[in-house]
C-alpha positions in Angstrom: -3.7 -12.0 -19.1 -4.4 -8.5 -17.8 -3.6 -5.8 -20.3 -0.2 -4.0 -20.0 1.1 -0.8 -21.6 0.8 -1.2 -25.4 4.3 -0.8 -26.8 3.1 1.1 -29.9 1.6 3.9 -27.7 4.5 4.4 -25.4 6.0 7.9 -25.0 9.7 8.4 -24.6 11.8 11.3 -23.4 13.1 12.8 -26.5 14.5 16.2 -25.4 16.6 17.6 -22.5 13.7 19.9 -21.6 11.3 17.1 -21.3 13.8 15.1 -19.3 14.2 18.1 -17.0 10.5 18.4 -16.5 10.3 14.7 -15.6 13.1 15.1 -13.1 11.2 17.9 -11.4 8.0 15.8 -11.4 9.8 12.8 -9.9 11.2 15.1 -7.2 7.7 16.2 -6.4 6.7 12.6 -6.1 9.7 12.0 -3.7 8.6 14.9 -1.5 5.0 13.7 -1.4 6.1 10.2 -0.4 8.5 11.5 2.2 5.8 13.7 3.7 2.9 11.2 3.8 4.5 7.8 4.1 7.6 8.1 6.3 8.1 4.4 7.0 7.5 3.4 3.4 9.7 6.2 2.2 12.7 5.0 4.2 12.5 1.6 2.5 12.4 3.2 -0.9 15.7 5.0 -0.3 17.4 1.7 -0.2 16.4 1.0 -3.9 18.5 1.9 -6.9 17.5 5.4 -8.3 15.4 4.2 -11.2 13.4 1.8 -9.0 12.9 4.3 -6.2 11.6 6.9 -8.6 9.1 4.4 -10.1 7.9 3.5 -6.6 7.4 7.2 -5.7 5.4 7.7 -8.9 3.1 4.8 -8.1 2.7 5.9 -4.5 1.6 9.4 -5.7 -0.9 7.8 -8.1 -2.3 5.8 -5.2 -2.4 8.9 -3.0 -4.2 10.9 -5.6 -6.8 8.1 -5.9 -7.3 8.0 -2.2 -7.6 11.8 -1.9 -10.4 11.9 -4.4 -12.8 10.7 -1.7 -10.8 10.9 1.6 -9.5 14.4 1.7 -11.1 16.8 4.1 -12.8 18.6 1.2 -14.0 15.3 -0.3 -15.6 14.2 2.9 -18.1 17.0 2.7 -19.3 15.8 -0.7 -22.3 13.5 -1.3 -21.7 9.9 -2.2 -23.0 10.4 -5.8 -20.4 13.1 -6.4 -17.6 11.0 -5.0 -18.6 8.1 -7.3 -18.7 10.4 -10.3 -15.2 11.6 -9.4 -14.0 8.0 -9.2 -15.6 7.2 -12.6 -13.7 10.1 -14.1 -10.5 9.0 -12.5 -10.9 5.5 -13.9 -11.3 7.0 -17.3 -8.1 9.0 -16.8 -6.3 6.0 -15.6 -7.3 3.9 -18.6 -6.0 6.8 -20.7 -2.6 6.5 -19.0 -2.4 3.0 -20.2 -3.1 4.3 -23.7 -0.4 6.8 -23.5 -2.3 9.9 -22.6 -1.4 12.4 -19.8 -2.9 15.6 -18.3 -0.2 16.8 -15.9 3.3 16.2 -14.6 2.2 13.4 -12.2 0.6 11.6 -15.2 3.8 12.0 -17.2 6.0 10.3 -14.5 3.4 7.5 -14.5 3.8 7.2 -18.3 7.5 7.1 -17.8 7.2 4.5 -15.1 4.9 2.3 -17.1 7.3 2.5 -20.0 10.2 1.3 -17.9 8.3 -1.2 -15.8 5.2 -2.5 -17.7 2.3 -3.4 -15.4 -1.2 -4.7 -15.5 -4.0 -2.2 -15.7 -6.3 -4.4 -13.6 -4.4 -3.7 -10.4 -5.1 0.0 -10.9 -8.8 -0.6 -11.7 -9.1 -2.8 -8.6 -7.8 -0.1 -6.4 -10.3 2.4 -7.7 -13.0 -0.2 -7.0 -11.7 -0.3 -3.4 -12.2 3.4 -3.1 -15.8 2.9 -4.3 -16.2 0.4 -1.5 -15.1 3.1 0.9 -17.8 5.5 -0.4 -20.7 3.1 0.1 -19.6 0.6 2.7 -18.8 1.6 6.3 -19.1 -1.8 8.1 -17.8 -5.2 7.4 -19.7 -8.3 8.4 -16.8 -10.7 8.5 -13.1 -11.0 7.5 -13.9 -12.3 4.0 -15.5 -8.9 3.3 -12.6 -7.0 4.9 -10.0 -9.1 3.0 -11.5 -8.1 -0.3 -11.4 -4.5 0.7 -7.7 -4.8 1.9 -6.8 -6.5 -1.4 -8.3 -3.7 -3.5 -6.9 -0.8 -1.6 -3.5 -2.2 -0.7 -2.9 -5.7 -2.0 -3.0 -4.1 -5.5 0.1 -2.1 -4.5 2.0 -5.3 -4.4 0.9 -6.1 -7.9 1.8 -2.5 -9.1 5.3 -2.6 -7.6 6.1 -6.2 -8.4 7.4 -5.4 -11.9 9.6 -2.6 -10.4 11.2 -4.8 -7.8 11.9 -7.6 -10.3 12.8 -11.3 -9.8 16.3 -12.5 -9.1 17.7 -13.7 -12.4 19.4 -16.6 -10.6 15.9 -18.2 -10.4 15.1 -17.7 -14.1 18.2 -18.1 -16.2 19.3 -21.7 -15.4 17.2 -24.4 -17.0 16.9 -26.3 -13.7 16.0 -23.3 -11.7 12.6 -22.8 -10.0 10.1 -20.6 -11.7 9.1 -18.2 -8.9 5.9 -16.3 -8.6 6.0 -13.7 -5.9 2.5 -12.5 -6.6 0.8 -14.1 -3.7 3.4 -12.8 -1.2 3.3 -9.3 -2.7 -0.5 -9.2 -2.3 -0.1 -10.6 1.3 2.3 -7.8 2.2 -0.2 -5.2 1.0 -3.0 -6.8 3.0 -0.8 -7.0 6.1 0.0 -3.3 5.7 -3.6 -2.3 5.3 -4.7 -4.4 8.3 -2.0 -2.5 10.3 -3.4 0.8 9.0 -6.8 -0.2 10.1 -5.7 -1.1 13.6 -3.6 2.0 14.0 -6.4 4.3 12.8 -9.4 2.8 14.6 -9.8 6.1 16.6 -9.5 8.3 13.5 -11.9 6.2 11.4 -14.6 6.1 14.0 -14.8 9.9 13.7 -15.6 9.5 10.0 -18.3 6.9 10.8 -16.3 3.9 9.6 -15.6 0.7 11.5 -13.3 -1.7 9.7 -13.0 -4.3 12.4 -15.3 -7.2 11.3 -18.7 -7.2 13.1 -18.4 -10.9 13.7 -15.2 -10.2 15.7 -16.8 -7.5 17.8 -19.6 -10.0 18.7 -17.1 -12.8 19.4 -15.2 -10.7 21.9 -18.3 -9.1 23.5 -17.3 -5.6 22.5 -20.0 -3.3 21.2 -20.0 -0.8 18.4 -21.2 1.8 21.0 -18.1 1.1 23.1 -15.8 1.4 20.1 -17.3 4.8 19.2 -16.9 5.9 22.8 -13.3 4.7 22.9 -13.8 2.3 25.8 -10.7 0.5 26.9 -11.5 -2.8 28.8 -10.5 -6.4 28.8 -12.8 -7.3 25.9 -11.2 -4.6 23.8 -7.7 -5.8 24.7 -8.7 -9.4 23.8 -10.2 -8.2 20.5 -7.1 -6.2 19.6 -4.8 -9.1 20.5 -6.7 -11.2 18.0 -6.5 -8.6 15.3 -2.8 -8.0 15.8 -2.1 -11.7 15.5 -4.1 -11.9 12.3 -2.1 -9.0 10.8 1.2 -10.7 11.9 0.1 -13.9 10.2 -0.3 -11.9 6.9 3.2 -10.5 7.3 4.5 -14.0 7.8 2.8 -15.1 4.6 4.5 -12.3 2.7 8.0 -13.2 4.0 8.2 -16.3 1.9 8.2 -14.3 -1.3 11.0 -11.8 -0.5 13.7 -14.3 -1.4 12.5 -14.4 -5.0 13.1 -10.7 -5.5 16.1 -9.2 -7.3 19.1 -8.6 -5.0 18.7 -4.8 -5.0 15.1 -5.1 -3.8 15.3 -7.6 -1.0 16.8 -5.2 1.6 14.3 -2.4 1.0 11.3 -4.9 1.1 12.6 -6.5 4.3 13.0 -3.0 5.8 9.5 -1.9 4.9 8.0 -5.1 6.0 9.7 -5.1 9.4 9.2 -1.4 10.1 5.5 -1.6 9.2 5.0 -4.7 11.3 6.7 -2.7 14.1 3.6 -0.5 14.3 1.7 -3.5 15.6 4.3 -3.8 18.5 3.8 -0.1 19.2 0.1 -0.6 19.5 0.7 -3.4 22.0 3.1 -1.3 24.0 0.4 1.5 24.2 -1.9 -1.0 25.9 -4.0 -1.1 22.6 -5.1 2.5 23.1 -5.5 3.6 19.5 -8.2 6.1 20.5 -5.9 8.6 22.2 -2.5 7.7 20.7 -1.2 7.1 17.2 1.2 4.2 17.1 4.4 4.6 15.2 8.0 3.4 15.1 10.4 6.1 16.3 13.2 7.2 13.9 15.8 5.7 16.2 14.1 2.4 16.0 13.9 2.5 12.2 17.6 3.2 12.0 18.5 0.4 14.4 16.5 -2.1 12.4 18.3 -1.4 9.1 21.2 -3.8 9.9 18.8 -6.6 10.9 16.9 -6.2 7.6 20.1 -6.1 5.7 21.2 -9.5 7.2 17.8 -11.0 6.5 18.1 -9.9 2.9 21.4 -11.8 2.5 20.3 -15.1 4.1 16.7 -15.4 3.1 
């Protein structure tokens, strides 16, 4: 079993002043999430307050991890320095699971881990995914890419699973099924990351990174040189059609697990799933031009989808 927060080392809010500090830190997490993850943020607003705060705290930890090696300042640093920073961050993260904090964002994570105990391994795996990003800029096949997607995004499903919770109807009756939504949670994270990769092809090439598997480029007769030049042709469209269908298949795999979730989490998860998958449709509508346009779901489209997601949450 992966280690979780040791109960003997948990820190609790024992004074109004500390509670106020935590509220301010959670508000900072909300603002960060709203600014940098608009589609994801909309889904979190549908959660009960305690759960949405926990999700914001986890998101900010993930963002801080990513910023260590992907911020504009970090991109100018040598690989050895980036790896040292990630090693230090791993040590600090292990400290979180031992009850130690260094700033207000750490303290909201301590509070989140106290309320929703989680496995440390998911956090360590994400840091390992960031190490991959430092040293690996090409992926030979989908097996390599899938491992990367699990580490940087599938792990988010594991981190948030305890927050979302499982519907007690599946666990209280002696004849009930014993659900395990883990596979679906990881699948949703992988689907989201594949979507990010397809949306950000143009941006990533500027940083010398190509996440599309080399075997797929070869299969569809589209060269790396063409990708770096932003060439739009029939081979590119065929390649992207294949990539979009692969991502949609991962979204489909994730759908099976939503029904296991607690009732107050199903609508938010369906909303996030459907809206993020909508980015794939936006890429298609743009004629697969991810070099000159950033695909997104307009605000009106997000609002119009909410009732559909609500209905799905009731019947699935």
